[in-house]
N, C-alpha and C positions, 0 to 999 in steps of 0.2 A: 773456548775461543778467547783469544786475548783481546784486550781493549783496542789495540792497534788494528787487529784483523777486523773488528767490528766497525772501527772508524772509517776504514777505506770504503766499504759499500755505502755508508752514510754520506761520506764526502762526495762520492760519485752521484748519489741521489740528489744532494743539494746542488751540485753543479748542473745536473740535468734540469732540475726545476728552474734554476736561475736562467739557463739558456732558453728554456721554453717561455719564461716570463718576458724576455726581451725579444722574442721572435726567432731565435735560432733553433732550427729543427734538430732532432736527435738522429744522427746518422747510424749509430749502432742499433737502434730500434728498427730503423728502416731496413738495414741489412738482415737482421734477424727475421723480420716479417717476410722479406723477399725469399729467404732461404726456406722458410717453413711453408709459405703459401704459393710461391711462384718459382719453384726450383728450376724450371725449364727456361726461365727468362733471365737476361743478363742483369747484373747489379751495377748501378752507376758508381763511378768513383766518388770520393768525398767531394771533390771540386764540382763535378757534374751535379751531384745531389744538391749542394749548396746553391748553385746557379739556378737550378730548376725550382727550388723552393722560393728563392728570392723573386724569380719571374712570376711564379704563381701568386705570391703575396702582393707584389707591387705593380703588376701589369694593368690593373684596373678592370680586368675581366671578372665577371661574377661566375663563380663555379658552382652555384647551387640552383636549384629549380625555382625557388621563390624569391 
């Protein structure tokens, strides 16, 4: 495998980590999860996903039991 081919996955990993560090969720992981675990349910668009994640993060509602 060439260095350029190896750099692309590494660059994608770094971008994903940076996005998660600043609170941007990973849409590609969401889509993969939905396809594998919930194939009968619809998948949100990128915009819908982003809005839903922002609402979940900043709405002030506590989403855990404790």
